[in-house]
C-alpha positions in Angstrom: 2.7 25.3 32.8 6.3 25.6 33.2 9.3 24.1 30.7 9.5 20.3 30.9 13.2 18.9 31.3 14.4 16.9 28.0 17.3 15.1 28.6 17.1 14.2 25.0 16.5 17.0 23.0 20.0 16.8 20.9 18.6 14.1 19.1 16.3 16.5 17.5 19.2 18.1 15.4 19.8 16.0 12.2 22.6 18.1 11.4 24.8 16.7 14.0 26.7 13.7 13.1 26.4 12.4 16.5 22.5 12.2 16.2 22.9 10.4 13.0 25.7 7.8 14.1 23.5 7.2 17.3 20.6 6.5 15.0 22.4 4.4 12.7 23.9 2.6 15.5 21.2 1.4 16.7 19.2 0.9 13.2 22.3 -1.5 12.6 21.5 -3.3 15.8 18.2 -3.6 14.8 18.6 -5.2 11.2 21.0 -7.6 12.7 18.6 -9.0 15.5 15.8 -9.6 12.7 17.5 -10.3 9.8 17.2 -14.1 10.0 13.3 -13.9 10.1 13.1 -11.2 7.7 15.2 -12.9 4.8 12.9 -15.6 5.2 9.7 -13.6 4.7 11.1 -10.7 2.1 10.5 -12.8 -0.9 7.3 -13.4 0.4 6.2 -9.8 1.0 7.8 -8.8 -2.0 5.3 -11.0 -4.2 2.4 -8.7 -2.9 4.5 -5.4 -3.2 5.0 -6.1 -6.7 1.3 -7.3 -7.5 0.0 -4.1 -9.6 -1.7 -1.8 -7.2 -3.5 1.5 -8.3 -3.0 4.4 -6.1 -5.4 6.8 -7.9 -7.0 7.7 -11.1 -8.1 10.6 -13.1 -10.4 10.6 -16.0 -9.7 12.5 -19.3 -11.4 12.6 -22.6 -8.7 9.8 -23.9 -9.6 7.3 -21.3 -8.5 7.3 -17.6 -4.8 8.3 -16.1 -3.7 5.6 -13.3 -1.0 5.9 -10.9 0.0 2.3 -10.0 2.9 0.5 -8.1 3.8 -2.8 -9.6 6.9 -5.0 -10.2 9.4 -2.7 -7.8 8.2 0.6 -9.7 5.7 3.2 -9.9 4.2 3.8 -13.3 1.5 6.3 -15.2 -0.7 4.3 -17.2 -3.3 5.5 -19.7 -6.5 3.0 -19.3 -8.7 3.3 -22.4 -12.5 3.2 -21.8 -12.3 -0.1 -23.6 -9.7 -1.3 -20.9 -6.7 -1.0 -23.4 -3.9 0.1 -21.5 -0.3 2.3 -22.4 2.5 2.7 -20.0 3.6 6.3 -20.2 5.9 6.7 -16.9 8.3 4.3 -15.1 9.8 5.6 -12.0 13.2 4.0 -12.8 13.2 6.4 -15.7 13.4 9.5 -13.2 16.4 8.0 -10.9 17.0 6.1 -8.1 14.6 5.9 -5.0 12.1 7.8 -6.8 8.7 8.0 -5.5 5.6 9.2 -7.5 3.2 11.2 -5.3 0.5 12.2 -7.3 -0.7 13.1 -11.0 -3.0 15.6 -12.4 -4.6 15.6 -15.7 -6.2 18.3 -18.4 -9.6 17.4 -19.0 -9.0 17.1 -22.8 -6.2 14.5 -22.2 -3.6 16.4 -24.0 -1.5 17.2 -21.1 -0.9 15.4 -17.8 1.4 16.3 -14.6 3.0 14.1 -11.8 4.9 14.8 -8.5 7.4 12.9 -7.5 10.7 12.9 -5.1 13.7 11.0 -4.1 13.4 8.6 -0.7 9.6 10.0 -0.4 10.4 13.4 0.9 7.3 15.9 0.6 9.3 18.3 -1.2 10.2 17.2 -4.8 9.5 17.7 -8.2 6.5 18.5 -10.4 6.5 17.6 -14.1 4.0 18.8 -16.8 4.2 16.6 -19.8 2.5 16.4 -23.4 0.6 12.8 -23.5 1.2 12.3 -27.1 4.9 13.1 -27.5 6.0 12.1 -23.9 8.1 15.3 -24.1 8.4 17.2 -20.7 6.9 20.7 -21.2 7.5 22.5 -17.9 8.9 21.5 -14.3 8.4 22.9 -11.0 10.4 22.2 -7.7 8.9 22.4 -4.0 5.9 20.9 -2.4 3.6 21.6 -5.3 0.0 20.9 -5.3 -2.8 20.6 -7.6 -2.2 22.0 -11.1 -5.4 23.1 -13.0 -4.9 24.0 -16.8 -6.3 27.5 -18.3 -5.1 26.4 -21.6 -2.3 24.5 -23.3 0.5 27.3 -22.4 -0.7 28.2 -18.4 -2.1 26.9 -15.6 -2.3 27.3 -12.0 -0.9 25.5 -9.2 -0.3 25.4 -5.4 2.7 25.9 -3.7 2.9 25.0 0.0 5.7 26.4 2.2 7.1 24.2 4.6 9.5 27.0 6.1 10.7 30.3 5.4 7.6 32.8 4.4 5.2 33.2 1.6 5.7 36.0 -0.9 2.9 38.2 1.1 5.1 37.8 4.3 2.9 35.0 6.2 5.3 32.3 8.0 5.3 28.9 7.3 3.3 26.7 7.0 1.3 28.0 4.5 0.0 27.8 0.9 -0.2 30.1 -2.1 -1.9 29.6 -5.5 0.4 30.7 -8.4 -0.4 31.5 -12.5 2.4 29.9 -14.4 2.9 31.3 -17.8 5.9 31.4 -20.6 8.0 30.0 -17.1 7.3 32.8 -14.9 5.0 32.7 -11.9 2.6 35.2 -10.6 0.9 34.7 -7.0 -2.8 35.2 -7.8 -4.4 33.8 -4.4 -3.9 33.5 -1.0 -2.5 37.1 0.1 -3.0 37.6 3.9 -4.6 34.2 4.5 -2.9 33.0 7.9 -0.2 30.3 9.1 -1.8 27.0 9.0 -4.4 27.5 6.2 -4.6 25.2 3.3 -5.7 25.4 -0.5 -7.2 23.4 -2.8 -8.2 24.7 -6.4 -10.0 23.5 -9.7 -12.4 24.4 -12.0 -15.8 23.7 -12.9 -16.1 21.0 -15.7 -17.8 23.7 -18.0 -14.4 25.6 -17.6 -16.1 28.6 -16.5 -15.9 28.9 -12.9 -12.6 28.3 -10.3 -13.6 26.1 -7.3 -11.7 26.8 -4.1 -11.6 25.8 -0.6 -9.5 27.2 2.1 -9.0 25.1 5.5 -7.9 25.7 8.8 -7.0 22.4 10.0 -9.4 19.5 9.4 -12.5 21.3 11.1 -13.4 24.5 9.2 -13.4 25.6 5.8 -14.6 27.9 3.4 -15.7 27.7 -0.3 -14.4 30.2 -2.9 -15.1 31.2 -6.4 -15.5 33.5 -9.4 -14.7 33.6 -13.2 -12.0 31.0 -13.8 -9.9 33.5 -15.4 -10.1 36.3 -13.3 -8.7 35.5 -9.9 -8.5 38.8 -8.5 -12.4 38.1 -8.5 -12.5 35.0 -6.5 -14.4 35.5 -3.4 -15.5 33.6 -0.5 -19.1 32.0 -1.1 -19.8 29.7 2.1 -18.3 28.8 5.2 -15.9 30.4 7.6 -17.4 28.8 10.7 -16.7 25.8 12.8 -17.6 23.1 9.8 -16.0 21.7 6.8 -17.4 22.6 3.3 -15.8 22.1 -0.2 -16.9 22.6 -3.7 -18.1 20.0 -6.2 -19.1 21.9 -9.4 -20.9 24.7 -11.1 -23.8 24.1 -13.0 -26.9 26.1 -14.5 -25.5 29.3 -12.5 -25.1 27.3 -9.5 -22.0 26.4 -7.2 -22.8 23.0 -6.0 -21.1 22.5 -2.4 -20.6 19.9 0.0 -21.2 21.1 3.5 -20.6 19.4 7.5 -22.7 22.0 9.3 -25.7 20.5 11.3 -25.0 16.7 12.4 -21.9 16.8 10.3 -22.5 13.8 8.3 -22.7 15.9 5.1 -25.3 17.5 2.7 -25.1 18.8 -0.9 -26.4 22.6 -1.1 -26.6 24.6 -4.4 -25.4 28.4 -4.2 -26.3 31.0 -7.2 -24.6 34.1 -7.7 -26.6 35.9 -5.4 -25.7 34.0 -2.3 -29.2 32.2 -2.4 -28.7 28.6 -0.9 -30.7 25.6 -1.2 -30.5 22.0 0.2 -30.0 19.9 -2.8 -29.3 16.5 -1.1 -30.0 16.4 2.9 -27.7 14.6 5.3 -28.0 10.7 5.1 -27.9 8.4 7.8 -24.1 7.7 6.9 -21.4 10.5 6.0 -20.8 11.9 2.5 -17.1 11.1 1.4 -16.9 12.5 -2.1 -19.4 13.9 -4.8 -19.1 14.7 -8.7 -21.8 15.8 -11.3 -22.2 14.0 -14.5 -25.3 14.1 -17.0 -27.3 16.3 -14.6 -26.9 13.7 -12.1 -24.9 13.8 -8.7 -22.5 10.8 -8.0 -21.7 10.7 -4.4 -20.1 8.1 -2.3 -20.9 7.4 1.3 -19.1 5.8 4.0 -21.3 2.7 5.8 -19.7 1.1 8.8 -16.5 2.4 7.2 -17.2 0.5 3.9 -18.2 2.5 0.7 -21.8 2.7 -1.2 -22.2 4.7 -4.1 -25.2 7.0 -4.7 -27.1 8.9 -7.5 -29.2 11.5 -7.2 -31.1 13.8 -9.9 -29.8 17.6 -9.4 -33.4 18.3 -7.9 -32.2 15.7 -5.0 -34.4 12.7 -5.9 -32.2 9.6 -5.3 -31.9 7.4 -8.6 -29.9 4.3 -7.0 -27.4 3.3 -4.5 -24.8 0.6 -5.0 -22.9 -1.7 -2.4 -19.6 -3.6 -3.4 -18.9 -6.8 -2.4 -16.3 -7.6 -0.6 -16.5 -4.8 1.7 -14.4 -2.1 0.5 -13.5 1.5 0.0 -13.7 3.7 -3.0 -12.0 6.9 -3.8 -10.5 8.9 -6.8 -14.2 10.0 -7.7 -13.8 11.9 -11.1 -15.9 13.0 -13.9 -15.5 14.4 -17.5 -19.4 15.6 -17.5 -20.9 12.7 -18.6 -18.7 9.4 -17.4 -17.4 8.9 -13.8 -14.3 6.8 -12.9 -13.4 5.8 -9.2 -10.9 3.6 -7.8 -12.1 0.5 -5.4 -9.8 -2.0 -3.0 -10.4 -4.2 0.1 -8.1 -6.4 2.2 -7.7 -8.9 -0.6 -8.3 -6.7 -3.9 -5.4 -4.2 -4.5 -7.5 -2.5 -6.8 -10.5 -2.1 -9.4 -10.9 0.7 -11.5 -14.8 1.3 -12.5 -16.5 3.3 -15.0 -19.9 4.7 -14.8 -22.0 5.6 -17.5 -25.5 6.6 -17.1 -26.8 3.9 -14.7 -24.2 1.3 -15.8 -21.2 0.7 -13.4 -18.5 -1.8 -14.9 -14.9 -2.5 -14.2 -12.0 -1.4 -16.8 -9.1 -2.8 -15.1 -8.4 -4.9 -11.7 -6.4 -7.2 -9.7 -7.4 -9.6 -6.9 -5.9 -12.0 -4.6 -6.6 -15.6 -4.4 -7.1 -17.2 -1.1 -9.3 -18.9 1.4 -9.7 -16.0 3.6 -12.7 -14.3 5.6 -13.3 -10.7 6.2 -15.9 -10.0 9.3 -16.9 -7.2 11.2 -17.5 -6.6 15.1 -18.2 -4.3 17.5 -17.2 -3.2 21.0 -18.3 -0.7 23.7 -15.6 1.9 24.6 -14.9 3.6 28.4 -18.0 5.9 27.5 -20.4 3.2 26.1 -20.1 4.4 22.7 -20.0 1.7 20.0 -16.8 1.3 18.1 -16.7 -1.4 14.8 -13.8 -3.1 13.7 -12.7 -5.5 10.6 -11.0 -8.9 11.2 -9.6 -10.3 8.6 -8.2 -14.3 8.9 -8.3 -17.3 6.9 -11.7 -19.1 6.8 -12.6 -21.2 10.0 -9.7 -20.3 11.9 -9.7 -19.7 15.8 -8.1 -16.5 16.3 -4.7 -16.8 18.3 -1.9 -14.3 16.9 -3.5 -10.8 16.4 -2.0 -7.6 14.6 -4.6 -4.6 15.7 -4.0 -1.7 13.8 -5.6 1.9 14.3 -5.2 5.5 13.5 -7.7 7.7 15.3 -7.2 11.4 14.0 -7.6 14.1 11.3 -10.7 13.0 9.6 -9.0 9.9 8.3 -11.5 7.0 8.2 -10.0 3.3 8.2 -11.7 1.7 5.3 -10.7 -2.0 4.1 -7.5 -1.3 2.2 -4.5 -3.8 0.6 -2.1 -4.1 2.8 0.6 -6.3 1.1 2.9 -7.0 3.7 0.0 -8.4 5.9 -1.0 -11.1 3.6 2.0 -13.8 4.4 0.9 -13.1 8.2 -2.7 -14.2 7.2 -1.4 -17.4 5.4 0.9 -18.1 8.3 -2.2 -18.1 10.7 -2.4 -14.4 11.8 -5.6 -12.4 12.0 -5.4 -8.7 11.3 -7.8 -6.5 13.3 -8.4 -3.0 11.8 -10.4 -0.4 14.4 -12.8 2.7 13.6 -11.8 5.0 16.2 -12.8 8.4 17.0 -10.8 10.8 15.3 -11.9 9.7 11.8 -15.0 10.7 9.9 -16.3 6.9 9.6 -19.3 8.4 11.4 -19.1 11.9 10.6 -17.8 15.3 11.8 -18.8 14.7 15.3 -16.9 11.2 15.7 -13.6 13.4 14.3 -14.3 16.0 16.9 -14.8 13.6 19.3 -11.3 12.4 19.3 -9.1 15.3 18.9 -7.6 18.1 20.9 -8.8 17.8 24.8 -11.4 14.5 23.6 -7.8 12.7 22.2 -7.9 10.3 25.0 -11.4 8.9 23.5 -9.3 7.6 20.7 -7.1 5.7 23.2 -9.8 4.6 25.0 -11.6 3.1 22.1 -8.3 1.3 20.9 -8.2 -0.3 24.5 -11.8 -1.6 24.2 -10.9 -3.1 21.0 -7.6 -4.5 22.3 -9.7 -5.6 25.7 -11.7 -7.7 23.3 -9.1 -9.6 21.4 -7.2 -10.1 24.9 -10.3 -11.8 26.2 -10.1 -14.5 23.3 -6.8 -15.7 24.5 -4.9 -14.0 21.6 -1.3 -12.9 21.6 -1.7 -8.8 20.0 0.9 -6.6 18.6 -0.4 -2.9 18.3 0.7 -1.5 15.2 0.3 2.5 14.2 1.8 4.9 11.9 2.2 8.5 11.8 -0.7 9.8 14.0 -1.5 6.0 14.7 2.1 5.6 15.9 0.8 8.4 18.6 -1.9 6.0 19.5 0.0 3.0 20.0 2.4 5.2 22.0 -0.4 6.1 24.2 -1.5 2.5 24.4 2.1 1.5 25.7 2.2 3.8 28.2 -1.3 3.4 29.5 -2.4 -0.2 29.2 0.8 -2.5 28.4 -1.0 -5.3 30.1 -3.3 -5.6 26.9 0.0 -5.9 24.4 2.6 -8.5 23.9 4.6 -6.1 21.6 4.2 -2.5 19.8 5.0 -1.5 16.2 5.3 2.5 16.0 6.1 3.7 12.6 7.0 7.3 11.7 5.4 8.5 14.8 4.2 12.0 16.7 5.0 10.7 20.3 6.6 14.4 21.7 3.6 16.4 22.3 4.9 19.3 23.9 7.3 20.1 21.2 5.7 18.7 17.7 4.6 22.0 16.7 8.2 23.1 16.6 9.4 19.9 14.4 9.2 20.2 10.7 5.9 21.3 9.7 4.3 20.3 13.2 2.7 23.7 13.9 0.0 22.9 10.8 -1.1 20.0 13.6 -2.2 22.4 16.3 -6.0 22.8 15.3 -6.0 18.9 15.6 -4.1 18.4 18.7 -3.9 21.9 20.2 -1.4 24.4 21.3 1.4 22.9 23.5 2.4 26.7 23.8 -1.0 27.3 25.5 -1.2 26.6 29.1 -4.5 24.9 29.0 -3.7 22.7 26.2 -0.6 21.6 27.3 -2.0 20.3 30.0 -4.3 17.7 28.5 -1.3 17.3 26.0 0.8 16.7 28.6 -1.5 14.2 30.5 -1.4 11.6 27.4 2.0 12.7 25.7 3.8 9.3 25.2 7.2 10.6 25.5 6.6 12.0 28.8 4.6 9.6 30.3 7.4 6.9 30.1 8.2 5.5 33.5 10.9 3.4 35.0 9.2 -0.1 34.1 9.2 -2.9 31.6 7.3 -2.7 28.9 6.5 -4.8 26.1 9.0 -5.1 23.2 9.0 -2.3 20.9 9.8 -1.5 17.4 10.1 2.0 16.3 10.9 2.7 13.0 11.0 6.2 10.8 12.9 7.8 8.0 15.8 10.1 7.8 14.2 11.9 5.0 10.8 12.4 6.8 10.5 16.2 6.3 6.7 15.7 7.6 7.0 13.9 11.0 10.5 14.8 12.3 12.3 11.6 13.0 13.3 12.9 16.6 9.9 11.7 17.7 11.1 8.3 17.5 14.6 8.8 18.3 13.9 10.5 21.6 11.2 7.5 22.5 13.8 5.2 21.7 16.3 6.9 23.8 14.3 7.0 27.0 12.4 3.7 26.5 16.1 2.4 26.6 16.4 3.7 30.3 13.7 1.3 31.1 14.0 -2.6 31.1 12.1 -3.2 27.9 13.5 -4.8 24.5 13.8 -1.4 22.4 14.2 -2.0 18.4 15.1 1.2 16.2 15.1 0.9 12.6 16.2 3.9 10.5 15.4 4.3 6.7 18.0 6.1 4.9 15.8 6.0 1.6 12.5 7.1 2.7 10.2 10.0 3.8 6.8 10.3 5.5 5.2 10.1 1.8 6.3 6.6 1.0 9.4 5.1 -0.6 10.6 2.8 -3.3 8.9 -0.5 -3.4 12.2 -2.0 -3.0 12.8 0.2 0.1 9.3 -0.6 1.8 9.6 -4.5 0.9 12.9 -4.3 3.0 11.0 -2.2 5.8 8.3 -4.2 6.2 10.3 -7.5 6.1 11.6 -5.9 9.2 8.4 -5.1 10.5 6.8 -8.1 10.0 10.0 -10.2 11.5 9.5 -8.3 14.8 5.8 -9.4 14.8 6.7 -12.7 14.0 9.5 -13.2 16.8 6.6 -11.6 19.1 4.2 -13.9 18.2 6.8 -17.0 17.8 5.7 -17.7 14.2 7.7 -19.4 12.1 8.1 -18.0 8.5 
């Protein structure tokens, strides 16, 4: 396939002042046009952004370490098993526009670590802190992944290379594991692992074994293990074929691993030092999400029609019990200290609950819930190939749907379970309806569901969303389609393929140029998911749906594109170029460019401003008064 002409290639150069001037000029116009509505919505949206929201939780012997967003800042708190709360870190103390992205904790609770960046860039700072004194022990810069303590003076960590080469000469994007001791770094794992491979590293609860996963893209991985303190002995134990597998723990001389071979729903295997494999828990009807071991039992979460359930199995595979949650919601951050298990739950109207599980008892140790007369329901539609597509619908009880925001993603094994969207609550209060679609490309129904929406099968994802939009439209509803990142690609494709189904589109931090995504920032890492534009066969199916290349000289529904100059994962040129090309049509185009946010997020204050404008655009399309 020959080179495709690109008149807006110049917008990829963020070092060119003319590009920034071009973008900020449109940003100013967009903000001015939405200002009146945005100002009315801002205090209402801010209220729900300020309400406490737990992002992730880690268990230690001293209690649970919780990363939360509340009152306009990010906080790290220690929640004891009795429910007492102690604040450890406030993002305001770290500087302006700081986003805390990740927390890590030593199991004894003596030390913890957290990653943060300015403006939500992936590249940032990791601090290691003494929990009792609050003093910073160590600091690393870059894109730093999991930290795993050996003792109080040394630890392993992961470094992701977004550009350049790894120490062993492999081109970025790539990842390597290092030992950090006395302020010095030694690469201990990853030599020769190719570009676009990722690493995770943990240790078994008994502290004896290293548990690693090396993955290529989102469909293939291998489990590595060995003596925790002898990385030269770490070796591949399982995998290496066309399926995902990851380690769970090491117990009684066996590595317990999750494997998604077969039907791709996930089973739990045990592997001894000789390499003998036994199946402990076979594939269930619905897909496995996470698993940990505590008190000689396996605690595993599963998705049932995109909502979470928790199951407990004995180490011989015998099921002990199953727990569902009301209302329908999602659980994650499953973590064990060997006797107790902690996890986080959220739903559309529940920012969070933190559950503690001891033996067979599950109780809430911290929570926050939103009051309101709302209903969450589920529905099904048939896609173009008759595949059944599930969706959630959130609205006031008894309301006849009229104004809809339809949200989707469909890729990278991401499942859209119920979650709390603070910017959507005022819309629901004002009679809006929120529809969240579970499209192929995610893993709501296992790895087959994911593979059915990637590479040359990506059109299935668009067809699935089209089926949901047709259902909404058949009810006489005005509809705005909304998607972020890979979801921005989804909505861009809907805009070019079926503009008749939508009254407006909201496209956030998107991937839209499918012939050059691999040349921008870390886009090369997505080749396993999307295909390789440099491969003529792949380029054919990418060109066929690439939103940027399928815009024609016609009038499309009003479109808001929003992105951030500090997005170092998805290059803002995707949004810039798409907006520029759309401007050549008769379409009302709005481009919003945030100067203080990246792909990993932004401060709550920045997000409130951003989503006030996003929702102002949606209200404008629907003709709703704020």
